[in-house]
N, C-alpha and C positions, 0 to 999 in steps of 0.2 A: 504494500500500500504506500501511497504518498505520505510522507511524514508531516505534511502541512495539516494541522488540526482542523482547518476549515474545509478540507477536501470532503466531498460527499460520501465517499465509501470508506473513510477513515474509521478505525475502531476508536471509540472515545478514550481519551487519555486516562480517565479514571478506571476503565476496564483493563487497559494495559498495565497500569500501576498495580491494580489488584492481582493480576496474573503474575507480574514480576515479584510481588511480595509473597504470594503463595509458593511460587517455585523456589524462592530463596529459603523460606522456612522448611519446605520439604527437603530441599537439597542439604541444608545444614543438619536437619534431623537424620536423614539417611546416612550422611557422612559420619555423624556422631555414633549412630547405631553400628555402622560398619567397623569403626574403631573399637567400640565396646565388644563386638563379637570377635574381633581379631584378638583382643586381650583374653577373653574367656576360652577361645579355642586353642590357646597357646601357639598361635602363629609366630610368636616371637622366636620359637625354636627352629623355624625354617632356615635352611642354608647355614650361614655363618652364625646364626643366633645361638644355636646349641653350644658351639665352641666358645663364644664370647661369654655366655652365662656360666659355663663350666670354669672358665678362667677367673671370673669374679668370685665364684664359690670357693675355688681353691685358695685364692688370695685372701678371701674375707674382706676385700677392699677393692678400690678401683684397680682395674687391670689395664695397663698401657699397651696398646696394640700397634699404633702408628703415631709417632710423636707430633707430626704435623696435623693430626686429626683428633688430638686428645680431647678437646672440649666437646666435640660431637659425640665421641665414644662415652665420655663421662655423663652426658645427658642420658644416654641409654641406661647406663649403669646406676645412676643416682638413686632411684627408688629401691633397687635391690640392696645396694650398699647401706642405705639408710636403715632398711629393715634388718639387715645383719647386725648393724651396730646397736639396734634396739633389742637384740637378742632373739630375733625370729630365726628358727632353724627348720621350720616346716618347708619342705621342698616345693610343694605346690604353691604355697603362698609366695615364695620367692620367685617362682616362675611367673606368677601373675604380676608381681611387682616389676619384673623385667619387661613384661608386656606393656605395662604403663609407661615405662621409659621409652619403649619403642614407638608407641602409637599416640602418646599425648603431645609430642612436639607440634604436629601439624594442627591438631585441634586448638592448641594454645596459640599458635601463630595466627590462625583464622580469627580467633576471638580477639586478639590484639588488633588485627586489621579492622574488625568491626568497631571496636572502641575508638580507634584513631580516625577513621574516615568512612562511616557507613555508606555515604553516597558513592564511593568508589569501590565498594566491597566486591563488586562483580569481577574486578580485575584479579583479586586474590582467589576467588572461586575458580576463575578460568585457569590460573596458574596451577592450582591444586589438581584440577581435573585433567588438564592437558599434559602436565609434567609428572607430578607425584604419582597419580593413579595409573599412569601408563608405564612407569618405570620404577615403582617403589614397593613391589610386592615383597622383595627381600627386605626383612625388617630392620637389619642393622647396618645398612649402607650409610656411611657418614654423609653422603650427598643428600640423603633425605633431610637431615638436620640443616645442612647448609641452605638448601632450597627453602625449607620452612621459614627460617629466621631471616632470610633475605626479604621477605614480604613485610614484616613489621618495620624493619629498617627503612625500606623504601617508603612505606606509608607515613612514617614519622617525618622523614625528610621532605617528601614531596607534598603531602596532603594535610598534615596536622598543623594548621595555621589558626592562631598562634600556637607555638610549641608550649604546651602546658606541662606541669611537673610529671604527671603520669606518663605522658607521651615521651618526655625526655628520659625517664627511667626505662621505658620499653626500648627506646633507641639504643641506649648505652648497653643494656643487657643483651640485646640482639647483636650488637657489634662485637661485644666480648665473646659471645658464643661463636660468631663467625671467624674470630681471630685464628683459632685452631680448629678448622672444620673440614675443609676439603679443597682440593686443587682448583676447583672451579672459581674460587674467590680471586684467583689471578685475573679473571676476566670480569667478574661481577663487582669486586671491591672498588676498583678505581672509578667506574661510572657513578656508583653511589657516593663515593667521596667527593667527586666533582659536583654532583648535585648539592651536597651539603655545603661546599665552598661557595657555590653560586648563591645559595640562600643566605649565607653569612654576609657576603659582599653586598647583596641587594638590601639588606637590613629589614626592619619591620619586627624583629624579635627583641625581647628583653636581653640585657647583657648576660644574665645567667644562662638564657636559652642559647645564645650564640656560643657561650662557653661549652655547653653540652654538645652542640653541633661540631665544635672544633675537636672535642675529645673523640666523638664518633668518627670524624674525618681521619684522625691519626690512627685509630684502630682499624678502619677499613683499608687504609693504605698499607698498614702493617700486615693485615691479613693477606694482601696480594703478595707481599714479599715472602711470607711464610709459605704461601701456596707455590710460589716460584721455586723455593727450595725443595718442596715436595715433588715438583715436576722434574727438576734437574737431578735430584737424588731420591728416587722413589723407593719406598720400603720394599715393594714388590714390583719389579719392572714389567711383569706380565700384566698387571692390572692396568698400567698406562696404555699398553698395546691393545688390551681389550676395550678400553674406553674409546680409542680411535676406531677400532673395528666396529663398535656399536653405532658410530655415526653413519657408516655405510649401510648397516642393517636397517636403520630407520627408513631409508629410501628403498633398498633392495628387497627387504624381507620384513615388512611391518607386521605386527600382531593385529588380530581382529579389532581390539579396542582402539589401536592407533588409527586403523583405517576409518572406523566410525568417527573418531575425533577429527580427523582431517576433513572428512566430508561435512561434518557439523560446522566446523570453523569456516569452510569455504561458503556454505550456505549463509552463515551469519554475516560474513563479509559482503556477500552479494546483497543481502537485505539492507545492510547499513549504507552501502555505496549507491545502490539503486533507489533506495527510499521506498521499496515495496515489500510489505510483509503481510501481517494479518489483515483481513478485510472484514468490514462490518457485517456483510450479508452472510458470510460463511465462517464466522468467528468460532462457533461451537464445533463445526465439522473440522476446522483446522486444528483446534485444540485436541480433538479426539485422535486425529492422525498423529499429531505431535506426541501424544501419550502412548499410542501403539508403537511408534518407532522406538521410544525409550524402553518400553517393556520388552520388545524383541531383543534389543541391545542387551538388556539386563539379564535375560534368561539364557543368553547364548551359552554360557559355561555349563548349564544344566542340560541343554539340548545337544551340545557338541563338546563334551568334556575334553577331548583330545586336542581341540583347536583353540583353547583359551589363550595360550601363549604366556601364562603366568610365569613359567619357569624361564622364559626368555626375557623377562623384564630387566634382569640384571645386565644383559647385553645392551639394553637400550638406556642405560643410566645417563648417557650423554644428553638425553632429553632434559635432565634436571639442571643442565647448564643452558641449553639452547632455548628452552621455553622461558625461563626468567629473563634471559638476555633479550629475547624478542619482545616480551611484554614490558621490559624496562624502556625499550624504544617507544612502545605504545603509550606508556605512562608519560613519557616526555612529550609526545604529540598531544596528549590530553592537557598538559600544562600550557602548551603553546596555543592550542585552538580549543579552549574549553567549550565554546558555544556550539561547535560542530558535534561534539560528543554529548552535550546536554540535550540536543534535539533528538538524539537517538538513544537516550539513557535507558528507557524501558526495554528496548530491544537488546541492548548490551547486557542488562541484568538477566533477561530471559535466557540469553545465550549462555552466560557463565553459570547460572543456576541450573539450567536443564542439563548442561554437560556434567556438572558436578553430581547431580541427581542420578543420571544414567550410569556414570562411572562408579558411584557408590553402591548402587544396586548390583552392578557387575561384580564388584569386590565382595559383596555379601555372598553371591552365588559361588565364587571361587573359594571363599572361606569355608562354605559348606563342603566343597570338595576336599579341602584340607582336613576337615574333621573326619571324613571318611578314610583318608589316608592314614591319619593318626590311629584310628581304630584298627585298620589292617596291620599297621606296623606293630602295634601292641600285641595283636594276635600272633604274629610271627615270633615275637620275643617270648611269648608264653609257650608256644608249641615247639621251640627248639632249645638246645643247650649248647653252650660253648660258642666259639666264633662261627658265624654263619655267612657263607658266600651269598652275595646278592643274587647270583644266578640260581640259587636254590630257593628263592622266595618269589612271591607273585610280583615283586617290583622289578624283576628282570625285564618285563615288558609292561608298559604303562597300562593300567586298568582301563577298560573300555565300557564298564558297566554303568557309567554315569555317577558313581558314588565316590570314586577316588582316582586321583591322577598320580603319576610318578613324581613325587616331590622329594625323592632322595637326592642328596647333595654330595655324593661320592665320599670325599675325605671326612665330612662331618657325620657320616652314618654311625660310627661308634659312639660319639658324644650324644647324638640324638637317642641312641638305644639306651644309654645310661639314664638320661633325664626322663625318658618315657617308660622305664621299667616299672611294671605293676608292683605296687606296694614297696617301691624302692629296692626290691630284691632282684639283682641283676643275675640272670641265669644264661643270657645269650647276648651277643653283640653282632650286629649286622655289619659286614665289612664293606670296604670300597670295592667296586668291580674292577679297578685298575691297580697296577703297581705304581704307587705314588712316590715322587721324589721327597715329599715331606708330608707328615701327618702329625697331629697333636701328640699322639702316643701310639705305641705298637700294641694292638689288642691281644697279641699273643705273648706279651711279656708282662707277667703279673706285677712286677715292680713299677711298671710305667702307668698302671691304671690310676687315674686321678683319685686322690684321697678325699672323699666326700662323706666320710662316716659321720661327721658332725651333723649332716643333713639327712641321716638315715639310710644312705646308700650302702648296701651290703653286697659284696662280691662272692660270698662263700659258695653259692651254687655254681657260679661261673668258673671259679677256680677249680672246683672239683671236676667239672666237665672238661676244662682245659688240660688238667693233669692227666685225664684218661684218654685224651685224644692224641693220636700219633700224627695226624695230618693237619690238625688245627681246625677241622670242620667236623660237625656231627650231623647225624641224620635227624629228621624231624621226630619229635616226641609223639606218642599217640594222643588223640584228642582227650582233653581233660574230662573227668566225670562230671555229670550234671547234677549229681546228688548233693 
């Protein structure tokens, strides 16, 4: 439709505003529910998560994994470390605490953005949906934290006018977290710092506020230098190569959610540029079609579990640099031409909120798949003794029954087996399918097993099975009695 409100076939602005408000509430509610279910389902243990939690439990404190990313790692670990220092030793409670550390950062960042500039909240929703929810299924990637706290920093610098004390605190805290977060700050830190310098130069803020902006500027420039050190001297050179490889995969081999996202954004751009969107005469029909598209998008993982691409999101983590960088340019355009964006405000809100809603529903469907995987994994742990080759389990080939996908993460399989052992009695460990150059510990060496007795982990059954196994593998046990 033409965006001129006087046009005959325009949808009334009040109707568009009501739709935008409803979509925003539904999207934020769905995202919050998706994060809540991710915590309850122990999705924090997926991929590197089980290894990182094991490292924290062994240390009984923060575990440093990569010095240039320490602050992001410590955000993940903070609830667990706090619980340990408070005397909590229940393993399940500590796993839930670790889940809070993994899944609260984005919820917190979105809440900060809403407090700082609710009028521009659509931009943060768009960043979350297009970036994080397309590349953040792996729970402990430090890039998730870097992308999350990029948004409060941007909102405080660009949109929070005048800078009030709460906004200044949010800015400084976000900049501190970004200081040691991820190598992407080499590209994201300087533009944010330049925006802060421009704001200081142009004036309009109180002296103390200009001081807060100056501190944030120094921190953001420092984050770029620390990120540069991480790029030049990476802890794991393979990760840097994988990051570059992921850029090509975005174009050559996108996941289904990425394809949906691209189509959605193209349509939204066409609406905003052409000035034609919802029409008064077919408003209800267009809303119904809108809803059906999002529903089909959301249930895709349940209808085609082998095609979700969740396990490939790690390869696409470069999106968590490309998306915020692109939207930073969009935010700059918003500052330069606010009237143009204001005339299209309701459509921009609808775009960001609907994308976040659809992606959140998709995430809930994949989280349901994860719970099925966890159930199968525990079933294998109960039905076997000693070290178990992955080839001897149902996970050798991804399940096609719509209830579980192959979420196994090779080198992390033994740590996942320990943390998911029923009643904390470890009687079997599922091995990696490959001969690895490095692994956290050798499952066939009793002295290397992580000492987690403080949390109720007992290896007695496993050690008995290991001692009686000449090859390091055992046959499946008979099914347990139902009496």
